[in-house]
DRENZA-365331 format. One line per 8 residues: number of its first residue (from 1); their letters; for each residue x, y, z of N, C-alpha, C. Coordinates in steps of 0.05 Angstrom, whole numbers. Example, Ala and Ser with C-alpha at 12.3 -4.5 7.8 and 13.67 -1.06 7.14 Angstrom:
BEGIN
1> as> 264 -114 156 246 -90 156 264 -66 156 ~ 257 -45 142 273 -21 143 258 1 157;
***
This chain:
BEGIN
1> mikklkii> -927 -1562 -389 -911 -1547 -407 -929 -1516 -411 ~ -955 -1508 -402 -964 -1480 -400 -949 -1476 -374 ~ -950 -1499 -354 -941 -1476 -326 -910 -1462 -328 ~ -901 -1490 -340 -866 -1482 -350 -862 -1451 -360 ~ -882 -1451 -381 -878 -1420 -391 -886 -1395 -371 ~ -910 -1406 -357 -917 -1379 -344 -895 -1375 -318 ~ -876 -1396 -299 -868 -1394 -288 -838 -1384 -303 ~ -826 -1382 -327 -806 -1374 -345 -819 -1336 -341;
9> nikesgit> -851 -1334 -360 -859 -1305 -346 -855 -1297 -323 ~ -861 -1307 -315 -854 -1296 -280 -827 -1285 -276 ~ -810 -1309 -280 -783 -1297 -281 -771 -1280 -297 ~ -785 -1275 -319 -773 -1260 -333 -787 -1227 -326 ~ -812 -1238 -315 -821 -1201 -307 -799 -1191 -281 ~ -798 -1216 -264 -784 -1208 -241 -763 -1190 -249 ~ -741 -1201 -267 -711 -1192 -279 -721 -1172 -297 ~ -744 -1159 -309 -744 -1135 -319 -749 -1116 -303;
17> lvalvvti> -766 -1115 -279 -771 -1104 -262 -738 -1096 -240 ~ -723 -1118 -242 -707 -1107 -227 -686 -1096 -244 ~ -684 -1104 -272 -667 -1086 -291 -679 -1056 -289 ~ -706 -1043 -288 -716 -1019 -290 -704 -1001 -267 ~ -706 -1018 -250 -700 -998 -218 -671 -996 -215 ~ -647 -1017 -225 -625 -1010 -234 -621 -988 -249 ~ -639 -990 -272 -630 -969 -292 -641 -943 -280 ~ -669 -938 -264 -673 -920 -261 -651 -905 -233;
25> ivllilag> -641 -932 -217 -630 -918 -200 -599 -898 -212 ~ -587 -926 -235 -564 -899 -250 -573 -883 -264 ~ -592 -876 -272 -600 -853 -282 -601 -832 -272 ~ -609 -838 -240 -616 -816 -215 -584 -808 -203 ~ -570 -830 -208 -537 -823 -204 -528 -807 -222 ~ -525 -824 -252 -526 -795 -265 -531 -774 -265 ~ -554 -758 -252 -571 -752 -260 -557 -730 -233 ~ -554 -735 -213 -539 -726 -194 -511 -718 -203;
33> isirmalg> -494 -727 -217 -471 -725 -229 -471 -710 -242 ~ -490 -706 -253 -493 -685 -279 -497 -656 -282 ~ -514 -660 -255 -519 -639 -233 -503 -619 -217 ~ -485 -645 -204 -466 -628 -194 -442 -618 -218 ~ -435 -630 -236 -413 -623 -261 -427 -591 -269 ~ -457 -593 -268 -466 -564 -281 -465 -540 -258 ~ -469 -560 -229 -469 -527 -215 -454 -528 -192 ~ -430 -546 -190 -419 -548 -169 -395 -528 -168;
41> nngmikka> -383 -521 -153 -353 -499 -150 -350 -500 -181 ~ -335 -528 -188 -324 -528 -214 -340 -526 -233 ~ -368 -537 -232 -381 -536 -249 -379 -513 -279 ~ -393 -531 -300 -398 -522 -326 -401 -500 -330 ~ -433 -496 -306 -445 -462 -310 -436 -452 -293 ~ -415 -452 -274 -393 -440 -258 -376 -423 -279 ~ -359 -443 -284 -342 -449 -306 -344 -422 -329 ~ -365 -431 -340 -379 -407 -361 -378 -379 -355;
49> setsneti> -389 -375 -329 -397 -352 -312 -379 -334 -309 ~ -350 -355 -299 -323 -336 -298 -311 -338 -329 ~ -318 -356 -341 -300 -337 -374 -311 -321 -385 ~ -342 -320 -376 -351 -297 -389 -348 -268 -372 ~ -348 -266 -348 -334 -253 -336 -306 -238 -333 ~ -292 -263 -342 -264 -260 -346 -257 -244 -375 ~ -286 -241 -386 -278 -229 -414 -292 -204 -407 ~ -300 -198 -396 -317 -168 -387 -300 -157 -378;
57> vakekeqi> -281 -165 -355 -256 -155 -343 -229 -147 -361 ~ -223 -171 -373 -213 -158 -400 -218 -138 -418 ~ -242 -137 -418 -243 -120 -433 -245 -83 -426 ~ -249 -90 -404 -257 -64 -388 -227 -55 -382 ~ -209 -71 -377 -188 -63 -370 -173 -48 -392 ~ -176 -63 -415 -164 -52 -443 -175 -29 -446 ~ -202 -24 -448 -220 5 -452 -196 28 -431 ~ -198 18 -405 -185 38 -386 -162 40 -389;
65> elayvsaa> -145 26 -406 -114 26 -415 -109 46 -438 ~ -132 33 -457 -132 54 -483 -137 79 -471 ~ -158 88 -452 -167 106 -448 -149 126 -437 ~ -124 120 -416 -103 118 -400 -87 131 -425 ~ -74 116 -437 -60 123 -464 -61 148 -478 ~ -94 150 -479 -106 181 -494 -96 199 -478 ~ -108 200 -455 -108 216 -433 -76 223 -433 ~ -56 212 -440 -30 219 -432 -17 226 -446;
73> vkkignnv> -22 223 -473 -11 242 -509 -30 274 -501 ~ -52 268 -497 -58 291 -497 -45 318 -477 ~ -39 301 -449 -28 316 -427 5 322 -437 ~ 18 307 -453 42 311 -460 59 311 -437 ~ 61 295 -426 91 293 -405 67 300 -378 ~ 55 306 -370 42 317 -349 26 300 -338 ~ 24 296 -305 8 268 -301 -29 264 -305 ~ -42 240 -310 -54 237 -319 -78 241 -293;
81> dqydlqee> -94 249 -283 -105 253 -262 -137 245 -268 ~ -156 238 -247 -180 225 -251 -203 246 -275 ~ -200 272 -269 -217 284 -293 -206 276 -312 ~ -180 280 -323 -176 268 -349 -182 235 -359 ~ -172 212 -343 -189 201 -343 -211 195 -354 ~ -231 207 -328 -264 202 -327 -269 211 -364 ~ -253 235 -376 -261 250 -402 -260 228 -420 ~ -237 222 -419 -229 192 -448 -245 172 -441;
89> lnnsvgnn> -252 164 -421 -272 148 -415 -305 149 -421 ~ -314 166 -422 -337 184 -431 -332 185 -457 ~ -312 183 -466 -304 188 -507 -315 168 -511 ~ -302 146 -504 -292 120 -504 -318 103 -495 ~ -325 101 -477 -351 83 -466 -375 99 -471 ~ -374 117 -461 -400 134 -460 -407 151 -430 ~ -424 161 -430 -436 181 -407 -445 161 -383 ~ -437 167 -360 -456 159 -346 -449 129 -339;
97> ktevngsg> -421 116 -360 -416 90 -355 -389 76 -333 ~ -384 101 -330 -357 92 -308 -361 114 -290 ~ -349 113 -268 -347 131 -243 -313 134 -236 ~ -297 144 -240 -267 153 -235 -262 171 -214 ~ -246 165 -196 -242 179 -164 -210 175 -154 ~ -207 185 -143 -169 180 -129 -154 203 -143 ~ -127 206 -122 -112 226 -144 -84 198 -129 ~ -65 197 -146 -41 180 -149 -46 154 -162;
105> tikvkfid> -62 134 -140 -75 111 -148 -113 117 -152 ~ -113 116 -187 -141 128 -198 -159 98 -189 ~ -186 103 -185 -199 78 -189 -219 88 -198 ~ -230 65 -227 -247 62 -240 -265 43 -233 ~ -292 55 -237 -319 30 -227 -337 37 -264 ~ -339 9 -256 -365 1 -294 -382 4 -272 ~ -408 24 -284 -441 21 -267 -445 -5 -275 ~ -450 -16 -300 -461 -37 -310 -461 -63 -289;
113> senkykvf> -431 -71 -296 -420 -101 -291 -405 -89 -254 ~ -407 -64 -256 -397 -60 -220 -369 -72 -219 ~ -353 -74 -231 -325 -77 -230 -317 -64 -225 ~ -290 -57 -210 -276 -36 -191 -245 -46 -201 ~ -230 -27 -217 -200 -25 -228 -187 0 -208 ~ -160 -8 -202 -134 12 -194 -127 13 -223 ~ -122 42 -226 -98 55 -241 -68 61 -232 ~ -47 54 -237 -28 61 -234 -22 83 -252;
121> rdgrvikf> 0 101 -234 19 131 -251 28 114 -275 ~ 43 85 -273 48 78 -306 35 66 -313 ~ 6 69 -315 -15 58 -337 -22 33 -325 ~ -8 17 -304 -24 -6 -302 -51 -3 -293 ~ -65 -20 -298 -95 -25 -289 -89 -60 -277 ~ -105 -47 -250 -112 -77 -243 -141 -78 -242 ~ -151 -107 -218 -173 -110 -214 -182 -109 -186 ~ -192 -91 -180 -193 -83 -144 -214 -90 -127;
129> enheptkv> -207 -110 -106 -221 -124 -96 -229 -115 -69 ~ -257 -102 -54 -260 -93 -25 -255 -114 -8 ~ -222 -123 3 -219 -140 17 -231 -132 49 ~ -234 -152 66 -241 -141 90 -214 -148 112 ~ -206 -127 130 -182 -129 138 -184 -160 154 ~ -163 -173 158 -155 -195 163 -129 -198 191 ~ -141 -220 202 -113 -215 227 -88 -229 218 ~ -68 -214 224 -46 -227 221 -27 -232 246;
137> yakfyvdg> -14 -252 247 1 -265 265 35 -262 255 ~ 40 -260 286 76 -263 284 92 -296 299 ~ 111 -295 286 126 -315 296 151 -309 291 ~ 169 -312 308 203 -303 305 219 -335 316 ~ 230 -340 295 246 -372 288 276 -370 288 ~ 286 -395 299 313 -393 307 341 -381 294 ~ 318 -384 272 350 -376 239 348 -348 239 ~ 334 -333 260 331 -304 257 313 -289 238;
145> tlvlssks> 290 -308 227 266 -301 211 243 -298 231 ~ 235 -269 219 208 -258 235 188 -265 211 ~ 164 -286 213 146 -286 198 123 -278 202 ~ 100 -265 185 73 -248 187 56 -269 167 ~ 30 -285 185 11 -292 161 -11 -281 174 ~ -33 -291 157 -62 -288 160 -76 -308 179 ~ -48 -333 184 -63 -357 204 -43 -368 225 ~ -55 -364 245 -40 -374 269 -22 -398 269;
153> dieykdde> -26 -416 259 -14 -439 243 11 -441 226 ~ 29 -418 230 48 -414 213 64 -435 214 ~ 75 -449 185 95 -462 186 119 -455 160 ~ 134 -450 182 161 -445 158 195 -464 162 ~ 194 -462 130 214 -484 124 237 -470 111 ~ 265 -488 115 291 -466 103 294 -482 78 ~ 311 -475 65 315 -475 34 314 -504 24 ~ 325 -521 45 328 -556 42 292 -558 45;
161> gnnvevee> 283 -553 60 253 -562 60 256 -575 97 ~ 265 -565 105 260 -567 134 255 -555 157 ~ 235 -556 176 222 -539 191 242 -528 209 ~ 240 -508 216 249 -485 227 240 -478 265 ~ 253 -490 276 240 -485 303 236 -459 313 ~ 204 -455 329 204 -431 331 211 -416 351 ~ 228 -399 355 229 -380 383 216 -370 400 ~ 202 -359 385 179 -339 401 152 -336 380;
169> dygeihsd> 133 -350 395 100 -351 380 85 -315 395 ~ 94 -303 376 77 -277 384 48 -268 383 ~ 31 -302 375 4 -288 367 -4 -272 345 ~ -28 -264 362 -40 -242 331 -23 -214 340 ~ -23 -201 322 -17 -171 323 -45 -152 325 ~ -40 -142 338 -65 -125 340 -66 -95 329 ~ -87 -95 325 -85 -64 305 -100 -41 327 ~ -101 -48 356 -107 -24 367 -83 -21 384;
177> ytvdsvnk> -82 8 398 -53 8 415 -63 43 433 ~ -45 38 448 -52 55 473 -25 74 483 ~ -24 88 494 -2 112 501 0 109 530 ~ 11 108 539 20 107 574 35 125 582 ~ 28 135 613 44 163 621 69 167 618 ~ 94 141 605 123 151 598 119 148 565 ~ 93 154 549 101 142 524 106 127 516 ~ 113 104 518 108 78 513 88 64 497;
185> vyvgnypg> 90 65 474 68 50 461 61 21 466 ~ 44 15 475 29 -18 471 8 -24 456 ~ 12 -35 442 -12 -59 419 -6 -86 430 ~ -29 -93 426 -39 -116 449 -22 -125 472 ~ -14 -137 476 -3 -143 508 33 -134 505 ~ 38 -124 486 62 -118 484 69 -90 479 ~ 90 -71 499 96 -53 493 121 -47 474 ~ 118 -31 458 148 -32 437 135 -12 410;
193> wfispyrl> 155 -10 406 149 8 375 139 -6 355 ~ 142 -32 358 138 -44 324 117 -61 343 ~ 94 -81 329 67 -81 346 79 -112 358 ~ 92 -121 357 93 -152 368 124 -160 384 ~ 142 -169 364 174 -184 359 185 -164 375 ~ 181 -142 383 206 -118 394 193 -114 423 ~ 190 -131 443 194 -127 473 202 -108 480 ~ 203 -88 490 211 -73 515 224 -86 540;
201> sdgthmyr> 245 -90 547 252 -97 567 279 -72 582 ~ 264 -60 606 285 -46 616 293 -27 593 ~ 267 -17 576 281 10 558 289 -5 530 ~ 298 -21 533 311 -38 507 300 -52 490 ~ 309 -49 462 291 -79 443 309 -111 457 ~ 288 -128 446 300 -154 448 314 -171 434 ~ 298 -167 407 295 -185 388 308 -161 360 ~ 302 -139 358 302 -120 334 337 -133 321;
209> drikkiii> 362 -134 321 375 -138 327 386 -161 313 ~ 371 -178 320 368 -212 312 359 -218 289 ~ 339 -201 282 320 -214 250 334 -203 236 ~ 342 -229 215 359 -225 190 340 -223 165 ~ 309 -233 167 290 -234 141 254 -230 153 ~ 251 -230 141 223 -224 143 215 -232 111 ~ 193 -253 126 170 -268 103 138 -250 109 ~ 133 -242 87 96 -239 92 81 -266 74;
217> kdfisptm> 89 -286 94 76 -313 91 51 -316 67 ~ 34 -297 61 7 -308 48 -4 -272 51 ~ -32 -281 34 -40 -250 36 -51 -238 64 ~ -44 -217 75 -63 -202 96 -68 -180 93 ~ -92 -168 108 -99 -136 102 -101 -128 131 ~ -91 -109 141 -81 -105 161 -93 -72 171 ~ -101 -73 196 -111 -33 188 -91 -16 197 ~ -71 -29 210 -47 -5 213 -25 -26 209;
225> msswfydc> -2 -2 200 22 -16 202 47 1 216 ~ 40 13 241 49 32 244 76 18 261 ~ 102 25 250 122 9 261 140 -18 255 ~ 124 -25 243 126 -54 236 150 -64 237 ~ 166 -57 217 195 -56 200 217 -47 225 ~ 205 -17 240 213 -6 252 250 -10 264 ~ 273 -5 251 295 -7 265 302 -32 265 ~ 301 -55 238 301 -82 229 330 -81 225;
233> nqveyieg> 345 -69 233 378 -62 225 396 -80 212 ~ 389 -106 212 402 -137 189 392 -145 176 ~ 362 -131 169 346 -141 142 355 -133 120 ~ 359 -140 101 370 -126 65 346 -134 50 ~ 322 -151 57 304 -154 32 280 -164 53 ~ 256 -148 39 232 -162 54 211 -180 37 ~ 212 -212 43 190 -219 18 177 -226 23 ~ 155 -216 6 125 -217 1 106 -195 5;
241> lenidtsn> 124 -178 1 115 -155 4 87 -139 -12 ~ 90 -157 -31 62 -158 -52 39 -178 -44 ~ 46 -189 -14 22 -207 -5 4 -179 20 ~ 13 -157 15 -3 -136 37 -20 -124 14 ~ -49 -127 26 -62 -102 20 -64 -81 41 ~ -60 -64 35 -58 -31 50 -83 -20 47 ~ -105 -29 33 -137 -15 23 -141 -13 56 ~ -141 -26 83 -154 -18 100 -129 -3 119;
249> ctdltslf> -110 -1 108 -95 17 126 -103 45 136 ~ -84 62 163 -89 83 167 -71 94 172 ~ -45 81 183 -24 87 196 2 72 182 ~ 14 80 169 47 79 157 64 86 172 ~ 66 102 190 88 119 215 106 101 216 ~ 132 112 213 158 86 217 155 71 205 ~ 140 59 186 149 28 177 156 14 166 ~ 189 34 152 206 23 141 233 43 150;
257> dsctklks> 221 54 183 243 65 192 268 66 206 ~ 296 68 196 314 58 214 323 27 203 ~ 315 29 174 321 -3 157 343 2 145 ~ 365 8 168 392 14 148 412 -3 132 ~ 400 -28 128 411 -47 109 390 -61 90 ~ 369 -45 97 348 -55 74 352 -41 46 ~ 357 -55 26 375 -48 -1 350 -48 -22 ~ 333 -50 -20 299 -44 -36 275 -48 -27;
265> vdvshfdt> 257 -38 -32 234 -37 -25 207 -37 -46 ~ 187 -49 -51 180 -42 -73 144 -44 -58 ~ 139 -11 -55 110 -3 -53 95 6 -66 ~ 102 4 -92 89 9 -123 60 -1 -112 ~ 46 -20 -113 21 -29 -103 9 -11 -82 ~ 22 -4 -70 14 -5 -38 -22 18 -48 ~ -43 25 -39 -62 29 -38 -67 38 -13 ~ -56 75 -10 -55 93 13 -78 99 17;
273> snvtsmka> -95 92 2 -123 121 3 -138 128 26 ~ -125 101 45 -147 111 81 -121 123 94 ~ -100 118 87 -78 132 103 -72 161 110 ~ -67 164 145 -70 186 153 -41 196 167 ~ -29 177 172 -5 181 179 12 167 156 ~ 45 181 149 69 172 136 95 183 147 ~ 87 194 175 111 199 189 131 179 188 ~ 155 201 182 178 175 181 177 148 168;
281> mfsacsni> 167 144 149 157 120 137 178 97 127 ~ 199 126 112 224 114 106 248 126 115 ~ 255 145 132 264 146 149 296 133 151 ~ 314 146 152 340 135 163 343 104 146 ~ 329 95 118 346 82 107 354 87 83 ~ 389 78 89 407 94 89 422 84 66 ~ 410 52 55 419 34 33 400 32 12 ~ 377 38 11 360 42 -11 362 65 -25;
289> tkidvsnf> 367 58 -51 377 79 -75 353 86 -86 ~ 319 66 -82 300 82 -97 277 84 -80 ~ 252 106 -84 238 96 -66 212 113 -85 ~ 192 90 -92 175 91 -123 148 105 -99 ~ 140 124 -96 121 138 -90 96 139 -97 ~ 96 140 -135 87 156 -153 59 147 -149 ~ 47 122 -142 28 128 -143 9 119 -112 ~ 33 141 -98 11 138 -62 -8 160 -82;
297> dtsnvtmm> -27 150 -62 -61 163 -59 -56 185 -32 ~ -43 202 -28 -44 217 6 -69 237 7 ~ -81 239 -4 -105 256 -4 -115 247 23 ~ -116 234 47 -115 238 70 -96 234 93 ~ -78 240 79 -48 243 99 -57 268 111 ~ -44 274 139 -37 287 159 -19 299 158 ~ 1 279 166 26 278 179 53 266 157 ~ 64 288 149 80 273 134 120 274 147;
305> nwmlakcp> 120 286 169 147 292 181 166 273 184 ~ 191 283 175 211 254 172 200 231 149 ~ 185 237 129 174 218 115 200 210 97 ~ 219 221 89 234 218 69 260 225 78 ~ 266 239 106 290 239 112 315 216 113 ~ 334 231 109 363 207 124 366 183 101 ~ 355 191 81 357 168 55 380 182 37 ~ 397 175 35 427 200 29 436 183 -1;
313> kvdyvdls> 421 155 -4 432 144 -29 409 151 -57 ~ 382 158 -38 366 163 -54 366 194 -72 ~ 366 200 -100 376 220 -104 352 236 -123 ~ 332 217 -125 306 234 -136 285 217 -126 ~ 265 225 -128 242 222 -108 212 228 -130 ~ 194 218 -141 172 228 -162 156 231 -139 ~ 142 266 -133 127 276 -113 99 291 -126 ~ 96 285 -158 83 298 -168 51 283 -170;
321> cfdtskvt> 46 262 -150 23 259 -147 12 266 -122 ~ 29 273 -107 16 281 -79 3 302 -74 ~ -21 292 -56 -48 317 -50 -36 317 -16 ~ -26 339 -20 -17 340 12 -43 369 23 ~ -67 376 10 -89 386 21 -97 383 45 ~ -86 361 56 -99 359 88 -67 349 111 ~ -52 362 98 -28 356 116 -24 381 128 ~ -18 374 161 -8 393 175 19 399 182;
329> dmssmfqn> 39 370 183 63 378 187 79 374 171 ~ 108 383 168 118 375 146 146 377 157 ~ 152 377 177 176 378 194 192 351 189 ~ 223 366 183 244 345 164 237 333 147 ~ 216 338 140 202 316 112 229 313 101 ~ 253 325 90 266 317 73 295 326 79 ~ 309 322 110 316 326 122 350 315 123 ~ 375 315 119 384 305 109 399 283 91;
337> sryksldl> 386 296 68 375 279 44 400 287 20 ~ 392 280 5 415 281 -25 402 277 -42 ~ 374 301 -46 355 288 -70 378 314 -91 ~ 376 309 -112 396 327 -133 370 348 -146 ~ 345 342 -138 324 363 -146 297 352 -137 ~ 279 375 -133 247 358 -112 233 377 -129 ~ 220 373 -140 190 381 -156 173 381 -137 ~ 166 401 -125 136 397 -97 119 419 -118;
345> tsfdtsnv> 118 429 -142 92 452 -150 67 435 -147 ~ 62 410 -139 40 407 -138 29 406 -101 ~ 51 417 -89 43 414 -61 25 437 -57 ~ 2 429 -37 -23 449 -28 -17 452 8 ~ 1 475 18 10 472 52 -1 493 66 ~ -26 496 49 -51 518 65 -66 509 88 ~ -57 482 97 -69 463 128 -33 462 142 ~ -13 471 135 10 457 148 14 482 166;
353> nkmtsmfn> 20 472 184 38 495 208 66 490 221 ~ 73 459 209 106 459 222 111 450 197 ~ 140 468 200 155 462 174 187 466 176 ~ 192 458 206 209 463 218 233 444 213 ~ 265 452 200 278 427 193 280 417 165 ~ 247 430 151 244 412 127 267 410 104 ~ 289 427 106 302 425 79 325 425 92 ~ 335 416 120 356 424 134 376 399 121;
361> dcivdtld> 390 404 112 419 389 106 416 374 82 ~ 404 388 69 394 383 45 415 386 15 ~ 422 369 -8 444 385 -30 435 396 -49 ~ 413 389 -48 393 410 -73 396 442 -76 ~ 405 449 -97 408 472 -103 383 493 -108 ~ 371 486 -119 344 500 -129 324 494 -114 ~ 302 510 -100 285 498 -93 257 521 -101 ~ 234 507 -121 211 513 -122 191 520 -110;
369> lrsfetsn> 189 535 -93 166 531 -65 139 559 -82 ~ 140 560 -100 124 573 -109 86 559 -100 ~ 80 543 -100 51 536 -96 61 537 -67 ~ 80 538 -43 76 541 -20 58 558 -1 ~ 37 557 17 18 575 21 29 578 56 ~ 45 590 73 45 593 88 35 609 122 ~ 9 614 104 -3 644 120 -8 624 156 ~ -4 594 156 -16 584 179 5 570 185;
377> vtnmntmf> 33 569 177 58 560 190 65 575 210 ~ 67 566 235 74 573 261 104 574 275 ~ 121 547 256 153 538 258 161 540 231 ~ 181 554 234 199 547 207 228 556 213 ~ 238 545 246 255 543 259 278 519 244 ~ 303 531 230 324 510 208 312 500 191 ~ 299 518 186 285 507 161 302 497 138 ~ 314 525 133 336 510 107 369 517 116;
385> ynsrnlsn> 361 499 147 390 500 153 415 490 142 ~ 439 492 144 464 473 135 458 459 102 ~ 440 472 90 442 466 50 458 478 41 ~ 479 482 36 497 501 33 505 498 8 ~ 484 483 -3 484 480 -39 463 495 -60 ~ 444 505 -35 415 524 -36 417 544 -44 ~ 420 558 -66 427 590 -82 405 602 -81 ~ 385 581 -87 353 589 -94 330 591 -95;
393> iyvdankw> 319 605 -74 287 590 -64 264 609 -77 ~ 253 593 -94 232 611 -107 205 607 -91 ~ 191 642 -91 171 629 -80 147 656 -84 ~ 118 647 -86 99 663 -86 89 694 -75 ~ 99 719 -73 90 743 -52 68 742 -42 ~ 50 723 -58 27 725 -55 15 704 -34 ~ 32 680 -31 30 653 -16 44 651 17 ~ 62 663 7 94 659 20 90 678 44;
401> iikgntav> 75 679 67 70 699 83 70 686 109 ~ 85 708 127 101 688 146 97 712 170 ~ 87 695 189 65 720 212 88 725 230 ~ 85 753 251 102 761 271 103 734 296 ~ 86 722 295 90 693 312 101 670 305 ~ 111 669 275 117 643 272 152 649 278 ~ 156 621 292 187 620 289 201 619 266 ~ 227 626 272 250 631 241 275 624 261;
409> tnmfgncg> 282 610 277 307 618 292 328 598 269 ~ 347 607 265 366 591 242 352 588 219 ~ 334 600 209 316 591 184 335 586 159 ~ 352 605 159 382 605 139 410 598 144 ~ 411 584 167 432 575 186 452 572 158 ~ 472 573 156 495 557 147 480 552 108 ~ 462 563 107 453 550 85 462 577 57 ~ 454 573 33 476 585 13 465 607 1;
417> tsdvtyin> 440 614 13 429 637 6 413 644 41 ~ 404 662 32 404 690 65 376 693 67 ~ 367 694 37 327 697 45 314 682 12 ~ 293 691 14 276 670 -8 272 699 -30 ~ 273 682 -58 265 710 -85 236 710 -90 ~ 232 732 -83 204 740 -77 182 726 -111 ~ 171 715 -130 160 725 -154 132 733 -151 ~ 125 749 -159 94 755 -160 75 734 -183;
***
């Protein structure tokens, strides 16, 4: 009887030990799960941190919005600049709590959180991220669709969800380019004005007339976009422009040049703070009715020639935010346009040397050019040529200086007036 009891005790001890080990293992597993739940990518701690940061972001955005509204009320219709917004934030948030800079699109940084925001001219505020440049790949499909993506394995399906056959895979679009002896631009391995899908063959484009649709598939951050959509004369709409981050871009030359069927283009989100050339950016967009560049930061732009030329359906463009202090070339900037009025009072032309055909064949009847400093201009040929409705040109007598070596051939040819009106 005693022996049986001992055997039972030994068995019970073994069972208890196994149970203890199992319990410990279960606890360790549960502990691991708990740690992962707390610390993992979707863990509670991270979610709590994200929630806390979202609260901070929401609060800071609200502070900027209120400060912007307050500044706008005080300006009474005039544009809010970085100094106005800084003053209001100093009053509401405190001195040395924020840093405000930029023109056109204003940038605000909160010192404590290090969060950065973009403030657009219409009062919109978005959180600003410093994105590294991405690679950009291009493929042309048999249905006439050009797709740009940050991924080399781009997939494109039609409206019914079927895969569309690739006609040509152009691979990566390179941001470096050179010019050869006959002035052909080479980008990557492909010669042509567009970065890759417009190969030149005996001096002609192969595919430009066949592109019917352009899709920006996902987020891309290029360093240059010169002539990306140049002469896409069959494209009416570009899908996914909001996926382009232009904060790293330096060159927007001829971006939409000669897109004659393009009906609308939303570039209101473009960060142009690093752009140096906007040459012919919208030139010959003959079907576009509205161009919103009111959020553009042009503080580093040197080339604006042909930028807004040949846009006959656009009768107004807001240029009041433009900082043109570094611009050297404004030739043909508004040529063959039908703007009913042009407010150029913010223009600083002290570094401009070319104004050739700047207002050639414009429908505008009055130009207030009192902000124009022309002492460095060397070419004014056909500046107002064929602007038959133009009857009044007001200039500042102390700034409108035409030197003896300045070219002025046909400056007022076929113009509604043969001279400017000097105002002291």
